[in-house]
N, C-alpha and C positions, 0 to 999 in steps of 0.2 A: 504493500500500500504506500510505499515511500514516495512514489511518483504521482500519486493521485492528489488532485487539488480539491479542497473542500471550501466552497464559498462561505459556509458557516461552520461553526465548531462541530455540530452533530455528535458531540460526545467524544470526538477523537483528539481534541486539543490541537488540531492542525488547521488553523484558519488560513485562508489564502493570503499570500503576501501581496504587496503592491505590484511587484514585478510579475507575479503569476497572473494577477488580475489584468494587467496591461496586455499580457500575452493572449489571454482569453478574449479580451475586449476587441482585439484586432480581427477576430473571426466574424463579428457582427458589425464592426465599425472600422472599415479600412481607412488608411490614411487619405486625407483630402478635406476639402471644404464642402459645406452644405451646398447643394446645387442652386438653392435660392438665396445664398448669402449675398449681401452687398459686396461690391468688388472694390479692390484697392485702386486708388488713383494717384496721380503725381501731384505733389505740392510745389511750392516755389523752390527754386534752386535744386539741390540734390536731395529731395525729400519724397519718400513714399508716404501717402496718407492712408491710414488704416481706419475704415469707417466703423462707427458704432454698430454693433450687431454682427460683425463678421464672425463666423463660427466654423468649427471643423474638428477633426480628430487627428492627433499627432502621436503616432506610436502607441496607440491604445489609450490615450488621455484626451479628454474633451477640452477644447479651448473656445472661449467666447470673449470678444472684445466689447467692453461695456461703455466705452466713450471713444470719441475720435482721438487718435494719437498719430504722431508723425515719427518717422525714423529718418535720420539724416546721415548721409555718407560724407566722407572727407573729399575735399576738392582734388581734382586730377592734376598733378603737376607735370604730367607727360604730354607731349604734343599729340600723341596718338589717343584715340578714344578707348574706353573700356566698357564692359557690360557688367552691371551689378545685379545681384539677385536678392530678393526679399524672401525669407523662409520663416516658417514657424520652427523654433528650436526647443527641444525638450532638454531640460536639465534635471536629471533624476536626483542629484544631490540637493538642489535647492527646491525641488518639487514645483517647478515652474515650466510653462510653455510661453515663449516670448518671441514676438516678431523681431527678426534680426537681419541686418544687411550683410551679405557676403560680397566684398568688393572684388571685381575682376582684375585681370592683368591688362594694362594698355598694350595695344597692338594695332597695326595698320588694318587688320581684319580681326577684330577681337571676338573671342568666344566666351560664353557664360562660364563663370567659375563653377568648380565641382561642388556638389552637395554631400555632406556627411550622412550617409544612408541611415546610420544608427540613431541619429538625433534630429534630422531635419526633414521637412517636407516643403516643396517649392510652392510659392504663392504667385510671384510676379517677377519680371525682370525689366530693366530699362537701360538705355545707353547714356553714358556720361561722356560728353565731348572732350576733345583734347584741350590743353591749357590755353591754346590760342583763341578759344571760343568762350562765350558766357557759360558758366557752370550751371546748366539747367538740364535735368533729365529729359530725354525724349524717347520715342519708340517704345512705349509701354506694351508689354505682352503679358497676358494672364496665363500663368503656367499651372494653376492648381488642377487637381483631379477632382471631379464632382462626385459627391456622395449623396444619395437620396433614396428614400423608400417610397417616394411618390409614384403614382401611376397615372397614365392618361391615354385615351384612345380618341382618334379624330379621323373623320372621313369626309371628303368633299368630292362631288361629281360635277361633270360638265359635258354637254353635247354641243359641238361646234363644227361648222363647215371649215374645212381646210382646203384652200384653193390650190390648183395644180400649178407647179413651177413658179411660185412666188417666194420661195424661201421659207425659213422657219417662222411659224406664226405662234405668238404667245397665246395660250389658252386663258380666257378671262371669264368673269361672271360665274364663278364657281358657286354651287349650292351646297351648303353645309348639311350633312346627313347626321353627323354625331360629333360632339366635341366635349372634352373634359376641361377646356379652358386654358390649356397650356399653349397650343399653337394658335396664332392669330393670322388673319388674312386681311390685307389692306390692298385694295385694287386687285392686281394680279399676283401680288407677292405674299407668300407664306413666310412666317417667321416662327422658329421653334420656341424661342424665349428662354428655354431652360436647358443647361448642359446635362449630360449624362448619357445613358445607354438608350439608343433609339432604334426602332425598326421602321423602315419606310418602304412603301411599295407603290409603284406607279403601274396602272393597267390601262391600256388604250386599245379600243376595238372598233372595227368598222367593216361593213359589207360593201363591196363595190366590184369593179371589173378586175380580171385576174392579172393585169399587167401593172407594172410600176413598182416604185420603191417608197416605203413609208419609214419615217424616222420620228421617234419621240425622244425628248431629252429633258432632264431636270437641270436647270441652270442654277448653280449654287456657288457663288464666288468664294473661293478659298474654303469651300466645304470639303469634308472628308470623302465625298463621293462624286468624283468628277468624270474620269474616263469611262468607268463602268456604267454610268447612268445613261449613256447614249445606246439606244437599242434599235437596230434596223432589221426589218423582216421583208423578204420578197414574198409576195402573196402567191400561194399555190394556184396553178392554172388547171383546175379540173372542174367541169369539163373545159376544154380549150377555149370555147366561145361563150362560156357561162360565167356567172359571178364567182368571185373568190372571196377571200376575207383577209384582213390584216389584223395583226395582234402584236402588241408590244407589252412586255411584262418585265420590268426591271425592279430589283429589290436591293436593299442595303440594311444591314444590322451592324451597329458598331458604336463606339464612343464618339460623342460630339462635345467639343469643348466650348467654353464660354464665348469666345470671339466668333466661333462658327455658328453658335446658336443665335447670335444677333444678326446674322447675314440674311438678306432676302433670298427666297427660293421661288422660282417660277417654272412653269412647264411649257414647253414649246413642241410643235409638231410640224413636220414637213412632208409634202406629198408630191411626187414627181412621176409623171406618166409620159408615154410617147405622144399622146394627144391630150387635148384639154379634157380633164375629167376631175372635177372637184369631188371631194368625199366628205361625208358627215362622220365625225369620230365621236365616240363615247369614251370619256376618260374618268378614271377614279384614282384618287391618291389617298393613301392611308398613312397616318403618322401614329405610331404607338410608342409612348414613353415607358421605358422598362425600369426606370430608376437609375441608380448609380452604384 
C-alpha cells in the first residue's frame, strides 16, 4: 500500500501530500488557461498587462489573478531585437504561482526563450526592439493552451445559386438551425469566439448535369485548417446524358487557439462547366465545441 494515495486519512494515517495532490490534479486539470479567460495585453513600454480574472492551472495548482497587474522587463541594450515570454511560474517552496517574464536573447532573427517545463506554462510573448528604437513591446502573441469543460453545438444551412465560370462565390444569408451561443455569424462571417478543441464539418450538395468541376472551401485566415479545407469533386457521369450530382464533404477536428478563434471564417463555392450551367447548392456547416 506504500504507493497508494489517500485523499483523506481513512484510518490509514497516510493523507495525500501537496505534491501527490498536484500530480493527481493534472489528470483532470491540464496545464493552461481557462478558454474564456480575459487575455493578456501590452502596456506602455516593456510591460505585459495581466487582467483581473485571468485564471488557469499550472502544474496541478489553480491560479487566478484578482486585480490588474503589470510585469515589466528590462530595456534592451543591444541593437538587435529580442523576444520575451510571459509565463505562469510555480514555486513549490514559496507555494506561489506568479506571472513572470523570461527575457530572450537579442539576435538579428530572435527566437523565444526556453521555458522550464517543470515550473512554467506559457501565456504570451512579445518582441522588444533593439536599442536604436523606442523600448515598446510589439507583436503580441497569445501562447496559452485553452482548458475548458464547456460544450457547444451549432448548425447553419444555406441554399444558393452558384453561377458557372464566375469564380469562387461566398455563401451568404445562412439560416441558423441550432446554436449553443459560442459561434456567432455576422454577415457572411462565422467566428468561433472560444479557443479549445473543435470539430467542424462542411457539407455541400447539388443535383445538376454530369459535367464540370465543383469546389467548396472554408476561408479561415491563419486558421489551423487551410489546405485540407478545399474539396473538389468531379461529378459522376451516369447515365452519360442524364443528371449527376456533386458533393463536397470536408471535416476538421483539432485544437484552435485564441488568435485563431477570433478570425473570421466564411464558405465559398465555385462551379465550372464547358457550357453555361448555373447550379443550386445546398450547404450545411457544423461547429461542435468539445472543450479543452
